[in-house]
C-alpha positions in Angstrom: 393.0 93.2 68.1 396.8 92.5 67.3 398.6 93.9 64.0 397.7 92.3 60.8 399.7 89.6 60.7 396.8 87.0 61.4 399.6 84.4 62.6 401.9 86.3 65.0 404.9 88.0 65.0 408.3 86.2 64.5 410.8 85.9 66.8 414.6 85.5 65.8 415.4 81.5 65.3 418.2 81.9 67.8 417.1 78.9 70.4 417.7 75.0 70.0 415.4 74.8 66.8 417.7 76.8 64.9 420.9 74.6 66.1 418.7 71.5 65.5 417.4 72.5 62.2 421.3 73.5 61.4 422.4 70.1 62.7 420.1 68.3 60.6 421.2 70.2 57.4 425.0 69.8 57.9 424.5 65.9 58.8 421.8 64.9 56.3 423.6 62.2 54.8 424.7 60.8 58.4 421.0 60.9 59.2 419.4 59.1 56.4 421.9 56.5 56.5 421.3 55.9 60.5 417.7 55.6 59.9 418.1 53.6 57.0 420.5 51.4 58.7 418.0 50.8 61.9 415.1 50.3 59.5 417.1 47.5 57.8 418.3 45.9 60.8 414.7 45.8 62.4 413.2 44.5 58.8 415.1 41.4 59.5 412.5 40.8 62.2 409.6 40.6 59.2 410.5 36.9 58.5 408.9 36.0 62.0 406.4 38.6 61.7 402.6 36.9 61.1 399.3 36.9 62.8 399.0 35.4 66.3 396.2 32.8 65.6 396.5 31.0 68.7 393.0 30.9 70.5 394.5 30.5 73.8 395.6 33.9 73.7 392.2 35.1 73.7 391.9 33.4 77.5 392.8 34.5 80.9 395.6 32.2 81.6 394.9 32.3 85.3 390.9 31.8 85.0 390.4 28.6 86.8 387.7 27.5 84.3 390.2 27.4 81.2 391.9 24.4 83.7 388.9 22.9 83.6 387.7 23.3 80.0 391.5 21.2 79.2 390.5 18.7 81.8 387.0 18.1 80.0 388.9 18.1 76.8 391.2 15.2 78.2 388.4 13.3 79.8 385.9 13.7 77.2 387.7 13.8 73.5 386.3 15.1 70.6 385.4 18.8 71.7 387.1 19.9 68.4 385.0 19.6 65.8 383.3 21.0 62.2 379.5 20.5 61.8 378.4 19.9 58.4 374.7 20.4 57.8 373.3 18.6 55.0 369.6 20.1 53.9 368.3 18.4 50.6 366.3 20.7 48.2 364.4 18.5 46.6 363.2 15.1 47.4 363.3 13.6 51.2 366.7 12.9 53.0 365.6 9.3 53.9 365.5 8.3 50.5 368.2 5.9 48.7 369.2 8.8 46.4 370.2 11.2 49.3 371.3 8.6 51.8 373.6 7.7 48.8 374.9 10.8 48.4 375.2 11.7 52.2 377.6 8.5 52.3 379.9 9.8 49.5 380.1 13.0 51.5 381.0 11.5 54.6 383.7 9.5 52.9 385.3 12.2 51.3 385.2 14.1 54.6 386.9 11.1 56.6 389.9 11.1 53.7 390.7 14.6 55.0 394.0 14.9 56.6 393.4 15.6 60.1 390.3 14.3 60.7 390.0 11.4 63.3 386.3 10.7 63.0 383.5 11.3 60.7 379.9 10.7 62.3 376.8 10.6 60.7 373.2 9.8 60.2 374.4 6.5 58.4 376.3 5.4 61.4 373.6 5.7 64.4 372.7 2.1 65.6 369.4 1.6 65.0 367.8 -0.1 68.2 364.1 -0.3 67.9 363.0 -4.0 68.0 366.8 -5.5 68.9 366.3 -7.8 71.5 368.5 -7.3 74.5 370.4 -10.4 74.5 371.9 -9.2 70.8 372.9 -5.8 72.0 376.7 -7.1 72.4 376.8 -7.9 68.7 376.9 -5.6 65.6 373.8 -3.5 65.4 372.1 -2.6 62.1 372.1 1.3 60.9 371.0 2.9 57.9 374.4 1.1 56.0 372.5 -2.1 57.0 371.4 -3.5 53.2 367.4 -3.6 53.5 367.2 -0.9 56.2 363.2 0.3 56.7 364.0 4.0 55.9 360.7 5.4 57.3 361.0 3.1 60.4 364.4 4.2 60.8 363.4 8.2 60.4 360.5 7.5 63.1 363.2 5.9 65.4 366.2 8.6 64.8 364.0 11.7 65.1 362.5 10.8 68.3 365.7 9.5 69.9 366.8 10.7 73.0 370.3 10.4 71.7 370.3 11.7 67.8 367.1 13.7 67.7 367.9 17.3 67.1 371.4 16.6 67.4 372.1 14.5 64.4 368.8 14.9 62.3 366.0 17.7 62.6 362.7 16.8 64.7 360.8 16.9 61.0 363.5 14.4 60.0 364.4 16.4 56.6 368.0 18.0 57.7 370.7 16.1 59.4 374.2 17.1 60.5 378.0 15.3 60.4 379.8 15.4 63.2 383.6 15.8 62.0 386.2 15.7 64.8 389.3 17.0 64.5 392.7 15.1 65.7 393.8 15.5 69.1 397.4 17.0 70.1 398.6 14.9 72.7 401.6 16.7 73.0 400.2 19.8 73.3 398.0 18.2 76.1 400.9 17.1 78.1 402.8 20.2 77.7 400.0 22.3 79.1 399.9 20.0 81.6 403.6 20.2 82.6 403.0 24.0 82.6 400.4 23.9 85.8 403.3 22.0 87.7 406.1 24.2 87.0 403.7 27.5 87.7 404.1 26.0 91.3 407.8 25.6 90.9 409.5 28.8 92.1 413.0 27.3 92.0 415.3 28.8 89.2 415.3 25.1 87.5 411.6 25.1 87.2 411.4 28.7 86.1 414.0 28.1 83.3 412.0 24.8 82.3 409.0 26.8 82.3 410.3 29.5 79.7 411.0 26.5 77.6 407.5 24.7 77.8 405.7 28.0 77.4 407.6 28.6 74.0 407.0 25.2 73.2 403.4 25.3 73.6 403.2 28.8 71.7 404.6 27.0 68.8 402.4 24.4 69.0 399.7 26.4 68.9 400.5 28.2 66.0 401.2 25.1 64.2 398.0 23.6 65.3 396.0 26.4 64.2 397.8 26.6 60.8 396.8 22.7 60.5 393.3 23.8 61.2 393.2 26.4 58.7 394.6 23.8 56.1 392.0 21.5 57.2 389.0 23.7 57.5 389.7 24.6 53.7 390.2 21.2 52.5 386.8 20.7 54.2 385.4 23.5 52.4 386.5 22.1 49.2 384.7 18.9 49.8 381.5 20.5 50.8 381.7 23.0 47.6 382.1 19.9 45.2 379.0 18.1 47.0 376.7 21.2 46.6 374.1 21.3 44.3 370.9 22.0 42.9 369.6 19.5 44.8 371.1 19.9 48.1 372.3 22.7 50.4 375.8 22.4 52.9 376.6 24.8 55.6 379.5 24.5 58.0 380.0 25.5 61.6 381.1 24.4 64.9 384.2 26.0 67.0 386.8 25.1 65.0 385.2 27.0 62.1 384.4 30.3 64.1 388.1 30.4 65.4 389.6 29.6 61.7 387.3 32.1 60.2 388.0 34.7 62.8 391.7 34.4 62.2 391.1 34.6 58.5 389.1 37.7 58.9 391.7 39.4 60.6 394.6 38.4 58.7 392.3 39.5 55.5 391.7 42.9 57.2 395.6 43.6 57.6 396.2 43.1 54.2 393.1 44.9 52.6 393.3 47.8 55.3 397.0 48.8 54.5 396.4 48.7 51.0 393.1 50.6 51.4 395.0 53.0 53.7 397.6 54.2 51.7 395.6 54.7 48.8 392.8 56.7 50.9 395.7 58.7 52.4 397.6 59.8 49.1 394.3 60.8 47.7 393.7 62.9 51.1 397.0 64.1 51.2 396.9 65.4 47.8 393.4 66.9 47.9 394.3 68.8 50.9 397.7 69.8 50.3 398.1 69.9 46.7 401.9 69.1 46.2 403.4 65.9 45.3 406.0 66.2 48.2 403.3 66.5 50.9 402.1 63.2 49.7 405.5 61.3 49.2 407.0 62.6 52.5 404.2 61.6 55.1 403.8 58.3 53.3 407.5 57.5 53.4 407.6 58.4 57.1 404.6 56.4 57.9 405.8 53.5 55.7 409.0 53.3 57.8 407.5 53.4 61.1 405.3 50.3 60.3 408.2 48.3 58.5 410.5 49.0 61.7 408.2 48.3 64.4 406.7 45.4 62.4 410.3 44.2 61.9 410.7 44.9 66.0 407.8 43.2 66.8 408.8 39.9 64.8 412.0 40.2 66.7 410.3 40.1 70.2 407.6 38.1 69.4 405.0 40.6 69.8 402.7 39.5 67.1 399.6 40.9 66.2 396.1 39.3 67.0 392.4 39.5 66.1 392.3 42.4 68.7 395.5 44.1 67.5 395.4 43.5 63.5 394.5 46.8 62.5 397.4 48.4 64.4 398.9 49.0 60.8 396.0 51.3 60.0 396.3 52.9 63.2 400.2 53.6 63.0 399.5 55.0 59.3 396.9 57.3 61.1 399.1 58.6 63.6 402.1 59.2 61.9 400.7 61.2 59.2 398.6 63.1 61.7 401.9 64.4 63.3 403.3 65.1 59.7 400.1 67.0 59.1 400.6 69.1 61.8 404.2 69.9 61.0 403.5 70.5 57.0 400.6 73.2 57.9 402.8 74.8 60.1 405.2 75.2 57.8 403.0 76.4 55.1 402.0 79.2 57.5 405.5 80.2 58.3 406.4 80.5 54.6 403.3 82.6 54.0 404.1 84.6 56.9 407.6 85.7 56.1 408.5 85.2 52.2 411.7 87.1 52.6 412.8 84.6 55.4 415.3 81.9 54.7 413.9 78.5 54.4 415.7 77.1 57.7 414.0 79.8 59.6 410.8 78.8 58.6 411.9 75.0 59.4 413.1 76.1 63.1 409.9 78.2 63.5 407.9 74.9 63.1 409.8 72.8 65.2 409.4 75.3 67.9 405.8 76.2 67.6 405.1 72.4 67.1 407.5 70.5 69.6 405.8 70.6 72.9 401.9 70.3 71.5 403.0 67.4 69.5 405.1 65.9 72.2 402.1 65.8 74.6 399.6 64.7 71.7 401.9 61.8 71.4 402.3 61.2 75.2 398.5 61.1 76.0 397.9 59.2 72.9 400.3 56.6 74.6 398.4 56.8 78.1 395.5 55.8 75.8 396.9 52.7 74.4 398.8 52.2 77.6 395.8 51.5 79.8 395.2 48.0 77.7 398.4 47.0 79.1 396.7 46.1 82.3 394.4 44.2 81.2 395.5 41.0 82.1 394.8 39.8 78.4 397.9 38.8 76.6 396.9 40.3 72.8 395.3 43.2 74.6 398.5 43.8 76.5 400.6 43.6 73.6 398.2 45.8 71.6 398.9 48.5 73.8 402.4 48.3 74.0 402.8 47.8 70.3 400.9 51.3 69.5 403.0 52.7 72.3 406.3 51.5 70.8 404.8 52.9 67.2 403.6 56.4 68.5 406.9 56.9 70.2 408.9 56.1 66.8 406.2 58.0 64.6 406.9 61.2 66.6 410.8 60.6 66.6 410.9 60.1 62.6 408.5 62.8 62.0 410.6 65.3 64.3 413.7 63.9 62.6 412.8 63.4 58.5 410.4 65.8 58.0 412.4 69.2 58.9 415.3 67.2 57.0 413.0 67.1 53.9 411.5 70.5 54.6 415.2 72.0 54.2 415.7 70.0 51.6 412.6 71.2 49.5 413.4 74.2 47.0 410.3 76.1 45.9 408.7 79.5 46.0 406.7 80.8 48.8 403.2 81.0 47.1 403.1 77.5 46.7 402.5 76.9 50.3 399.3 79.3 50.5 396.9 77.5 52.3 393.4 76.8 51.6 390.6 78.1 54.1 388.2 75.4 55.1 384.7 77.0 55.1 383.6 74.5 57.8 386.4 76.2 60.5 385.4 79.5 59.8 381.3 78.7 60.1 382.2 77.1 63.4 384.4 79.7 65.0 381.5 82.3 63.7 379.0 80.0 65.9 381.4 80.0 68.9 381.7 83.4 69.2 378.0 84.4 68.4 375.9 81.7 70.0 378.1 80.5 72.9 374.9 79.7 74.7 373.4 77.7 71.7 376.9 75.6 71.7 376.7 74.8 75.3 373.1 73.9 75.0 373.6 71.1 72.2 376.9 69.8 74.4 374.6 69.3 77.2 371.5 68.1 75.4 374.3 65.6 73.9 375.6 64.8 77.3 372.4 64.0 78.4 371.2 61.5 75.5 375.0 59.8 75.5 374.4 59.4 79.4 371.2 57.8 79.2 372.2 55.1 77.1 375.2 53.7 79.3 373.1 51.6 81.5 372.1 49.6 78.8 375.6 48.8 77.8 376.2 45.2 78.0 379.0 42.4 77.8 377.9 39.6 75.4 380.1 37.1 73.3 377.5 35.8 70.8 379.7 34.5 67.9 377.4 34.6 65.2 377.2 38.3 65.7 380.8 38.5 64.7 380.0 38.0 61.0 377.7 39.6 58.3 374.8 37.6 57.7 375.7 36.6 54.3 379.4 34.8 55.2 379.3 31.3 55.1 380.0 31.1 58.7 376.8 33.1 59.8 374.7 31.2 57.6 375.9 27.9 58.8 375.4 28.5 62.5 371.9 30.0 61.5 371.2 27.0 60.1 371.9 25.0 62.7 370.8 26.5 65.2 367.1 26.6 63.7 367.2 22.8 63.0 370.0 20.8 64.9 370.0 22.3 68.3 372.5 25.0 68.5 375.9 25.4 67.4 378.2 26.5 70.4 378.9 23.6 73.2 378.3 23.9 76.6 379.2 21.7 79.2 378.1 21.4 83.0 380.7 19.7 84.7 380.1 18.0 88.2 383.1 16.6 90.2 382.6 14.3 93.3 383.0 15.1 96.6 386.7 14.5 97.4 387.1 10.8 98.7 383.3 9.8 97.4 382.2 6.8 96.5 379.2 5.5 95.0 376.5 6.1 97.7 374.3 3.4 98.9 371.1 2.6 97.9 369.9 3.5 101.6 371.0 6.9 101.5 368.1 8.0 98.9 367.7 11.6 99.5 364.6 11.3 97.6 362.7 8.1 99.4 362.1 4.9 98.1 359.8 6.2 95.7 362.3 6.5 93.1 361.1 6.1 89.6 364.0 4.8 88.8 363.7 1.8 90.9 366.3 2.4 93.7 364.2 -0.1 95.3 365.3 -3.7 93.8 362.1 -4.4 92.1 363.4 -7.9 91.1 364.2 -9.1 94.9 365.5 -12.9 95.4 364.4 -14.0 92.0 367.0 -12.0 90.2 366.2 -12.8 86.7 370.0 -11.9 86.4 371.3 -14.9 88.1 372.2 -17.9 86.0 369.5 -17.5 83.7 371.1 -13.7 82.8 369.9 -12.9 79.1 373.5 -10.9 79.4 375.3 -13.9 79.6 378.7 -14.1 81.5 379.4 -10.7 80.4 377.9 -9.4 83.5 380.3 -10.8 85.6 383.3 -9.9 83.6 382.6 -7.2 80.9 382.4 -4.2 83.4 386.0 -4.6 84.8 387.5 -1.5 83.6 384.4 0.5 84.2 384.1 1.7 87.7 380.7 2.9 89.3 381.8 5.6 90.7 380.1 8.3 92.4 377.3 9.5 89.8 376.4 6.2 87.8 373.3 5.3 90.0 369.5 6.1 90.1 369.7 8.9 92.1 371.5 10.9 89.3 369.4 9.9 86.8 366.4 11.5 89.0 368.5 14.7 89.2 369.4 14.8 85.3 365.3 14.4 84.4 364.8 17.5 86.5 367.6 19.4 85.1 366.6 18.5 81.1 363.2 19.6 82.1 364.6 22.8 83.3 367.1 23.5 80.6 364.5 22.5 77.8 362.4 25.9 79.0 365.4 28.3 78.1 365.0 29.6 74.7 369.1 30.2 74.9 369.9 26.3 75.1 369.3 24.3 72.4 369.6 20.1 72.6 371.1 18.9 75.7 372.7 15.3 76.3 373.7 13.4 79.4 373.6 10.4 81.4 370.1 10.4 81.2 369.9 10.4 77.7 371.6 7.3 76.8 370.1 5.4 79.9 366.8 6.4 78.5 367.8 5.1 74.9 368.8 1.8 77.0 365.5 1.9 79.4 363.4 1.9 75.7 365.5 -0.9 74.6 364.7 -2.8 77.8 360.9 -2.1 78.2 361.6 -0.6 81.7 363.1 1.4 84.2 366.4 0.2 85.1 367.5 -0.5 89.0 371.1 -0.1 90.7 372.1 -3.2 89.7 370.6 -3.3 86.1 372.6 0.0 85.5 376.2 -1.8 86.5 375.6 -4.5 84.3 374.3 -2.6 81.5 377.8 -0.4 81.7 379.5 -3.9 81.5 378.1 -5.6 78.7 377.7 -2.7 76.1 380.3 -2.8 73.3 382.6 -0.3 73.2 380.9 1.8 70.5 377.6 1.8 72.0 378.8 2.4 75.9 380.8 5.2 74.4 377.5 7.0 73.0 375.2 6.1 75.9 377.4 6.4 79.1 381.4 7.0 78.3 380.5 10.4 76.6 379.1 11.7 79.8 381.3 9.9 82.7 384.7 9.9 83.1 386.7 6.3 83.6 386.2 6.7 87.2 382.9 7.6 87.1 383.7 10.6 89.4 383.4 13.5 86.8 379.8 13.9 85.0 379.5 15.7 82.1 376.0 17.1 80.8 376.5 18.4 77.5 374.2 21.4 75.6 374.4 23.3 72.7 373.8 27.2 72.7 371.4 28.7 70.3 373.5 31.5 68.7 370.7 33.0 67.2 368.6 34.0 70.4 369.5 37.6 71.7 366.6 37.6 74.5 369.3 36.5 77.3 372.7 38.0 77.8 375.3 35.2 78.3 376.8 36.5 81.5 373.2 36.3 82.8 372.6 33.0 81.7 375.5 31.5 82.9 374.8 33.2 86.5 371.0 31.7 86.3 372.4 28.1 85.3 375.0 28.4 88.0 372.6 29.5 90.7 369.9 26.8 89.5 372.7 24.0 90.1 373.9 25.1 93.4 370.8 25.7 94.6 369.7 21.6 94.1 370.1 19.7 97.1 371.0 16.8 95.3 374.5 18.4 94.4 375.2 19.6 98.0 378.9 19.3 98.5 379.6 18.8 94.9 382.0 21.0 92.6 379.9 22.6 89.9 381.5 24.2 86.9 380.4 25.4 83.6 383.2 24.6 80.4 383.2 25.7 77.3 384.6 28.4 74.6 381.4 30.7 75.4 382.2 30.4 79.2 386.2 31.3 78.9 385.4 34.0 76.3 382.5 35.5 78.6 385.2 35.7 81.6 387.8 37.3 79.3 385.2 39.9 78.5 384.1 40.3 82.0 387.9 41.1 82.9 388.6 43.3 80.2 385.4 45.2 80.8 386.3 45.6 84.6 389.7 46.7 83.5 388.9 49.4 81.1 385.9 50.5 83.2 388.8 51.1 86.1 391.2 52.3 83.6 388.7 55.1 81.8 389.0 57.4 85.0 392.9 56.6 85.1 393.4 57.9 81.6 391.6 60.8 82.0 393.2 61.7 85.1 397.0 61.3 83.6 396.1 63.0 81.0 394.7 65.8 82.9 398.0 66.1 84.8 399.9 66.3 81.2 397.4 69.1 80.3 397.9 71.1 83.5 401.9 70.7 83.2 402.0 71.9 79.5 399.8 74.7 80.3 401.0 75.3 83.8 397.0 75.4 84.8 394.6 73.1 86.3 391.8 75.2 84.8 393.2 74.3 81.2 393.1 71.0 82.4 389.7 70.8 83.0 388.3 72.6 80.2 390.6 70.6 77.8 389.0 67.4 79.2 385.6 68.6 78.8 385.2 68.0 75.3 386.7 64.7 75.5 384.4 63.4 78.5 381.7 64.5 76.2 382.9 62.4 73.4 383.4 59.5 75.6 380.1 59.6 77.0 378.1 59.7 73.5 380.1 57.1 72.4 379.4 54.7 75.4 375.5 56.1 75.0 375.5 55.3 71.7 376.5 51.5 71.8 374.0 51.2 74.6 371.1 52.9 72.6 371.9 50.6 69.6 372.3 47.9 71.6 375.7 47.1 70.8 377.7 44.3 72.9 380.9 45.0 74.1 383.5 42.6 72.9 387.1 42.0 72.8 387.4 44.9 70.0 385.1 47.8 70.9 385.5 47.4 74.7 389.2 49.3 73.8 387.2 52.2 72.1 387.1 54.3 74.7 390.5 54.4 76.2 391.8 54.6 72.6 389.7 57.0 71.2 390.6 59.5 74.2 394.3 59.1 73.8 393.8 59.9 70.2 390.9 62.6 70.3 392.4 64.6 73.0 395.1 65.7 70.6 392.8 68.2 68.8 392.3 69.8 72.5 396.0 70.2 73.1 396.4 71.7 69.9 393.8 73.9 69.8 394.6 75.4 73.5 398.3 76.0 72.9 397.5 77.9 69.7 394.8 79.7 71.3 396.9 80.6 74.5 399.5 81.9 71.7 397.1 84.1 70.0 395.6 85.6 73.4 399.4 86.3 74.3 399.9 88.2 71.1 397.1 90.4 72.1 394.3 89.1 70.4 391.2 89.1 72.7 388.9 85.9 72.9 386.6 86.3 69.9 390.0 87.0 67.4 392.0 84.4 69.2 388.9 81.9 67.9 389.1 83.1 64.6 393.1 82.8 64.5 393.1 79.7 66.1 390.6 78.2 63.7 392.5 79.5 60.7 395.8 78.3 61.6 395.8 75.0 63.9 391.9 74.4 63.5 392.9 74.2 59.7 395.6 71.3 60.6 393.0 70.1 63.4 390.4 69.4 60.3 392.6 68.0 58.1 394.1 65.2 60.7 390.2 64.4 61.6 389.4 64.2 58.0 392.4 61.5 57.6 392.1 59.9 61.1 388.0 59.3 60.7 388.8 58.1 57.0 391.3 55.5 58.2 388.8 54.5 60.8 386.1 54.5 58.1 387.9 51.9 56.0 386.9 49.4 58.4 383.4 49.5 57.6 384.5 47.3 54.6 385.5 44.1 56.9 383.6 41.1 56.8 384.0 40.7 61.0 381.5 43.0 62.6 383.6 43.7 65.6 386.0 45.3 63.2 383.1 47.4 61.9 382.1 48.6 65.3 385.7 49.5 66.1 386.0 51.7 63.3 382.6 53.3 63.5 382.6 54.1 66.9 386.3 55.6 66.8 385.0 57.4 63.8 382.2 58.7 66.1 384.5 59.7 68.9 387.1 61.7 66.6 384.3 63.6 64.7 382.9 64.5 68.3 386.1 65.4 69.7 386.8 67.4 66.5 383.4 69.2 66.9 384.0 69.9 70.4 387.6 71.1 70.3 386.1 73.7 67.5 382.9 74.7 69.1 382.4 73.8 72.8 386.5 74.3 73.7 386.4 78.0 72.4 383.3 78.9 74.0 384.7 77.3 77.1 388.0 79.4 76.7 386.0 82.6 75.9 383.8 82.6 79.4 386.5 81.5 81.6 388.9 83.9 80.0 391.7 81.6 80.4 395.2 82.6 78.3 395.4 86.0 79.4 396.8 85.2 82.6 398.9 82.8 82.0 402.5 83.9 83.3 405.2 81.6 81.6 406.8 83.5 78.5 406.3 81.7 75.4 408.6 83.2 72.4 406.1 84.6 69.7 406.2 82.5 66.5 
């Protein structure tokens, strides 16, 4: 046991800390002016600061599937759309009343600026009973006067094209497809970028920078247009909702806009809530107005200055980094809290000491541990910079810059403010935390019990890790009471799924349409590969299609895919996809040709297929053929919708199984098979991010361990300090696995971030424990003293940090909620580990008594 002073003997403040505090005192006005000038200059950049809403920022630019996705969008326009579901509450859909209301809704939607086309039940051609010779004329629809509504209902619900896609199978719910205007300039810029990426000349690199900048500007403008468009669509839908009709919204454009809107809302909401929460917590814990105003003021300067800097350099927060403001506030206040608590201790210990001496002692005592805690936190965020995903990399860089700025300002402005405060030392009497005292007693009295609990938690956490999955169901990103969730759920249940997924098949290089006698499936092709018409071809001079057979198809090449063998393959594929509960409605050439065959009354042979493509009017040909076959006929698209609400199959597994099935089909030998769609691109990004984070977790721990060893000049200290944080990481990952929470764009970064933040507790505790042991305290007493001093600061900062993350639970964006929840779990686990398991390990190993470096007494 040492003397009566529980905080250790004080050494004369005659070192760098004394000189630094004297410098601050002499030049306080210049220091304030310099900091104010820097922040003011940086704040000019706030005019360019905004949420980066570009969806392309979430994707891997070098992903080959991204290039295919863009090519598909070029070859098959209309991929960007909003889906409006119309569900009568009273009456039937196929009634004059509801069809009239549907017509008015369609007209209002068509009037929205930015909408290129609106296709609804009213526009679907009614082909039943139409003579083939009349197909080139104007076809009847539900808008046609005198249309038989019951007959139309029967036809459309059973249609190979429109059933379950445009109208539900029971005929009581319909969907309106609202296509958004394309941006041809952006498509041209992206194509130009692909070319310039291969140009390594100075001129090529210079042009590439210009093109990339223009693409980024256009992306932001496009998203802003989409936000305005979606807002107008919502206004139109709201005007048409009523007691007799229910309306829902969904579609890829809705998902992207709502994700951005929720992220933007979170920035504003969490910023305001965090300030209020931190003010209340600081006031309650430190009980002095100065200790509320000063940390909040320093944190505000960090946020304002850094946000302006990010505006200058173009590091704009995205969905994944939208909460960086709350994180910077948390980390800045944590640094300030450690300085305040230690300053209180110095004032209590030596009432007669000049205030400048107390400030100097605080700087000496806290500089190294705070420096290393800042560095270790930067390491955690730094692991994000090698993800290969631009917004994640920017998040890492933003937080590393913010932590560095917070450290500099905390160790400049906090001592400056402390030197300026005039008050009696009695105001600094610290409050004792009952929890800290209880944890200290438990660690000293029941070390075996502490170790057993830690081991149990480690086993439980490790057991859940194999159940972790990477998944990207967008419906799971939104609370069940949000419009977007309700819309996707309704579309899933009634109209065959929400999210588009395409199979893209490219013909072999230099391929042409194969001859009939090359049919690998033999002559029994049910689609009529053996011409049943022989020499008596009814398409001769008496061809019911007229002259169109000879001239109408000049602009449509048959290509590789438009033949009966393709139709047989597509029939098999449709049957396979229909058995998968994760895949909803599927449409392809097979669907369109099936409609034509129903119209014609028999299977079509090769010649009939080519004639059919030539004589169809553009509107009908687009529906039956052109939506699934490129202009040259050598790229084919099979369109599907994914059931967002189906959780039976992991998306990664779904895509892998689908690719394997396609590649195993003999018909597709030597062809290029690709999956395309937002879900594929996002899944690729998540898989890449997961791989990078798994690889970097070990690296993060290794780097932090090295820093621990450097700080304490002890490998044992590094090992002991890491163990509680390894336990916290395992517990967080295991909990995700046990609860079935998939890793997504935000939760996948939790471990690296939380470890970087949570390691601070262990650094501070080890530093203080060693100080107490060097002061002569035996292990048990060193634990009591460390808990009473630094343990209080650790406890306070943990309360603030967990409270800051807990604010995220109020978000409507579920990834943000998960991010906040699991960070809270990580911080709490690390706190308890630092105040229970770590003391046990330090006592058992005897660490601290054999440290050889000389440490000035505090």
